[in-house]
C-alpha positions in Angstrom: 119.9 77.9 57.4 120.0 77.4 61.3 118.7 80.0 63.6 119.0 78.9 67.3 115.8 80.9 68.4 113.6 78.9 66.3 111.2 77.3 68.2 111.9 78.8 71.3 110.3 80.9 74.0 107.3 78.8 73.4 104.4 80.7 75.4 100.6 79.9 76.0 97.7 80.7 78.1 97.0 78.1 80.6 93.3 77.9 81.9 90.7 76.1 84.1 87.3 76.7 85.7 85.1 76.6 88.6 81.7 75.3 87.5 78.5 76.1 89.4 75.2 74.6 89.0 72.2 77.3 88.3 68.6 78.0 88.4 69.3 80.8 85.6 68.6 79.5 81.9 71.7 78.5 80.2 72.6 78.5 76.4 73.2 74.8 76.6 69.4 74.4 77.8 68.4 76.7 75.0 70.3 74.9 72.2 68.9 71.5 73.7 65.3 72.7 73.2 66.0 73.9 69.7 65.8 77.5 70.5 69.2 78.3 68.9 69.2 77.5 65.2 70.6 78.7 62.1 73.0 81.4 61.3 70.6 84.1 61.8 70.2 83.9 65.6 72.1 86.0 67.6 73.8 83.6 69.8 74.2 80.9 67.5 78.2 81.3 67.0 79.2 82.6 70.4 81.9 81.6 72.4 81.9 83.3 75.7 79.1 85.4 77.2 81.3 87.8 79.1 85.2 88.5 79.6 87.2 90.6 82.1 90.8 90.8 82.6 92.2 91.5 86.2 95.5 93.3 87.0 97.9 92.4 89.5 96.2 94.3 92.5 92.9 92.6 91.7 94.8 89.0 92.4 97.3 89.9 95.0 96.3 93.4 96.7 99.1 94.7 98.7 101.4 92.0 98.3 101.7 92.8 94.6 104.8 94.8 94.6 106.7 92.2 97.0 105.5 89.4 94.6 107.1 91.7 91.4 110.3 91.7 93.7 110.4 87.9 94.2 110.0 87.1 90.7 112.8 89.7 90.0 115.1 88.3 92.2 114.5 84.9 90.6 115.6 85.7 87.3 119.1 84.9 87.2 118.4 81.2 88.6 115.7 81.0 86.0 117.9 81.7 83.4 120.2 79.3 84.2 118.0 76.8 85.0 117.6 74.3 81.8 113.8 73.3 83.4 112.9 77.0 82.8 115.2 78.2 79.8 115.5 75.0 77.7 118.2 76.5 75.2 121.7 76.4 75.9 122.6 78.9 73.4 124.1 82.2 74.5 121.7 84.3 72.1 118.8 82.8 73.2 119.6 82.9 76.9 120.1 86.5 76.4 116.6 86.6 74.7 114.9 85.1 77.6 116.2 87.3 80.0 115.0 90.3 77.7 111.5 88.6 77.5 111.5 87.6 81.6 112.6 91.5 82.2 109.6 92.9 80.3 107.0 90.5 81.3 107.8 91.4 84.8 108.0 95.1 84.1 104.6 95.3 83.2 103.4 93.1 85.9 102.5 96.4 88.4 100.4 98.0 85.3 96.8 98.0 84.8 97.6 95.1 82.2 95.4 91.9 82.6 97.4 88.8 84.1 94.5 86.8 84.4 91.6 86.6 82.0 88.3 85.7 83.6 85.3 84.1 81.2 81.9 83.3 81.9 80.6 80.3 79.7 77.2 79.4 79.4 77.4 76.4 76.8 77.2 73.8 79.5 80.0 71.8 81.0 80.3 67.9 81.7 78.2 68.2 84.6 75.1 69.0 82.7 73.2 71.8 80.9 72.2 73.2 84.0 75.9 74.5 84.8 77.6 77.4 84.0 81.6 78.4 84.4 83.7 81.0 85.5 86.9 80.3 83.7 90.4 81.9 84.5 93.3 82.0 82.2 97.1 83.1 82.9 97.9 85.7 80.3 101.6 86.5 80.8 103.4 83.1 81.8 107.0 83.1 83.0 107.1 79.4 81.8 108.4 79.0 78.4 108.8 76.0 76.4 110.2 74.9 73.0 109.2 73.4 69.6 111.2 71.4 67.4 111.5 68.8 64.8 113.1 65.5 65.9 113.7 63.8 62.6 114.3 65.0 58.8 110.9 63.4 57.8 108.4 65.9 57.4 105.6 63.6 58.1 106.9 62.9 61.7 105.2 65.0 64.4 107.4 67.8 66.1 108.3 67.7 69.5 106.3 70.0 71.6 107.4 70.9 75.2 105.1 73.8 76.6 106.9 73.7 79.7 103.3 74.4 81.4 103.9 75.7 85.5 107.4 75.4 85.3 108.0 78.6 86.8 106.8 79.0 90.3 105.0 82.6 89.6 102.4 81.2 87.1 101.0 78.7 89.6 100.8 81.6 92.0 99.0 83.7 89.7 96.4 81.3 88.3 95.7 80.0 91.6 94.8 83.6 92.8 92.8 83.7 89.4 90.7 80.6 90.0 90.0 81.8 93.5 88.8 85.3 92.2 86.6 82.9 89.8 85.0 81.2 92.8 84.3 84.3 94.3 82.6 86.1 91.4 80.1 82.8 91.7 79.5 83.8 95.2 78.8 87.5 94.8 75.4 89.0 94.3 73.4 89.1 92.2 75.0 86.0 90.1 74.8 83.8 93.2 71.1 84.5 93.6 71.1 82.0 90.8 73.7 79.2 92.2 72.4 76.1 93.6 76.0 74.5 94.2 79.5 74.6 93.5 80.1 71.6 91.2 84.0 71.9 90.8 86.5 71.9 92.3 83.9 71.8 95.2 84.0 73.2 99.0 86.5 70.8 99.9 89.3 72.7 98.1 90.0 75.8 100.4 93.8 76.3 101.1 96.4 77.3 98.8 98.2 73.6 98.8 94.6 72.3 97.7 94.1 74.6 95.0 97.6 74.0 93.7 97.2 70.2 93.7 93.5 70.9 92.2 95.0 73.1 89.3 97.7 70.6 88.3 95.2 68.0 87.5 92.6 69.9 85.7 94.8 72.8 83.7 94.4 72.8 80.1 95.6 75.1 77.2 93.5 78.0 75.7 94.7 77.2 72.3 96.9 80.3 72.3 100.5 79.3 71.0 103.0 82.2 70.3 106.6 83.5 70.5 108.6 80.7 68.8 110.0 83.0 66.2 110.2 85.8 68.3 110.9 89.2 67.0 114.1 90.1 68.8 117.9 91.3 67.6 119.8 88.4 66.4 122.1 88.5 69.3 119.1 87.9 71.4 118.1 84.8 69.5 115.5 86.6 67.4 114.3 84.8 64.2 112.8 87.9 62.3 113.6 91.8 62.3 111.1 94.5 62.5 110.0 94.0 58.7 109.0 90.4 59.6 112.1 89.1 57.3 113.9 85.9 58.5 117.7 86.8 59.9 120.0 85.6 56.8 117.4 85.3 54.3 116.6 87.5 51.5 112.7 87.8 51.2 111.4 85.1 53.6 108.9 86.6 56.2 106.8 85.2 59.1 103.6 86.7 60.0 101.7 84.7 62.4 101.7 84.7 66.2 105.1 83.1 66.5 106.8 86.4 66.1 105.4 88.1 69.0 108.2 88.0 71.7 105.3 88.6 74.6 102.3 86.8 75.3 99.2 89.1 75.0 96.5 89.7 77.6 94.3 89.0 74.6 92.9 85.8 72.4 95.3 85.9 69.3 92.9 86.2 66.6 92.8 90.0 66.7 96.4 91.0 67.1 97.3 88.2 64.4 95.2 89.8 62.0 96.5 93.0 63.0 100.0 91.7 62.3 98.9 90.5 58.9 97.7 94.0 58.1 100.8 95.4 59.2 102.6 92.6 56.9 101.1 93.6 53.6 101.4 97.1 54.4 105.2 96.4 54.8 105.3 94.3 51.5 103.3 96.9 49.5 105.6 99.7 50.8 108.7 97.7 49.5 107.1 97.1 45.9 104.3 99.9 45.5 106.1 103.0 47.2 102.9 103.0 49.3 103.5 104.4 53.1 105.2 101.9 55.4 103.3 101.4 59.0 106.1 103.3 60.4 105.6 106.4 58.3 101.7 106.1 59.0 102.4 105.9 62.5 104.1 109.3 62.4 101.5 111.0 60.6 98.8 109.6 62.8 100.7 110.8 65.8 100.9 114.4 64.5 97.6 114.5 63.3 96.3 113.2 66.8 98.1 115.6 68.6 96.9 118.7 66.8 93.3 117.5 67.4 93.6 116.6 71.2 92.9 120.1 72.3 89.4 120.4 70.2 88.1 116.9 71.0 89.0 116.3 74.7 86.3 118.7 76.0 83.8 116.6 74.2 85.0 113.1 75.6 83.6 111.6 78.8 84.6 108.6 80.3 81.8 106.0 80.6 80.1 105.8 83.9 79.6 102.1 83.9 77.2 99.8 82.4 73.3 99.3 82.8 71.3 96.0 83.8 68.5 95.1 81.9 65.4 94.4 83.5 65.2 90.6 82.5 68.3 88.9 84.5 70.8 87.2 82.4 74.4 85.6 83.4 76.3 87.8 81.3 74.9 90.7 83.2 75.0 89.2 86.5 78.6 88.2 86.0 79.1 92.0 85.1 77.4 93.1 87.6 79.1 90.7 90.5 82.8 92.0 89.1 82.0 95.6 89.8 81.4 94.5 93.3 84.7 92.9 93.4 87.4 95.1 91.9 87.8 97.5 89.1 88.6 95.4 86.8 88.4 95.8 82.9 85.5 94.4 81.3 85.4 93.5 77.3 
């Protein structure tokens, strides 16, 4: 059974980091000193100390709307360029256009375009360093994944097509520049002694781009290769996660998302798996389907809005603890730079 959309529309989060040397204590130093031992330690299993998502105006300012129009103007050329849209199948091409349009439509919304992460677990430059990482969240560059031989033990061909679309270069370049700015902003800058990488010699856009192409790597968030799209748009699964043309085969992993999320994939994939379980149970056990539950929830929420809205107040921000830590300094620096979403 062949579906031309299988393996197409591959998307991934591409990232890199600015490394700073610091006088503050890092998790790498604590670990080396034996201060982090055992599963009971609250910082024994964390990955990043702080995360923020920056929207398009945080990255491009007043140029954001014009940038969006440039990306829209390039859609036809991108669709017809096999380096950008690897498949020549007309249904997959239609799906490429749909995904492209949906991605550009959310560009001016509050959606995060670049993720910033504070990493305190040390870098190749030493235990006395930390990094501010930047990861592209909504790439326009799409690749493909396919088998090359009938031998199941042969590796598949994976072409992520990173940086094939110019917009991705521009967005990640501005994101990594913002990462540098975070490290140069008080109070976190009070504990920085030097920028290790890329270093002060990288200043112009051309220098940033040349450096980026030598250091970017995956965040290991591959998705979208079995996209939930209509069949005439190269879709692989329907709204019930069933593979088109097959009676009872479903896909329930990150490959069915047609768009890349501004998120780490564990949470949305767990959510998808829960939806898949509910869909299957509704078919065989007669329990409510996700769609039915969504209708019930919407009705209940509408009825309770008036009674609850007066008791709900927005957070006024976060408080800094008396003893400075790099995560708190990171958060404080961000508030001075842009109104971005902190998680």
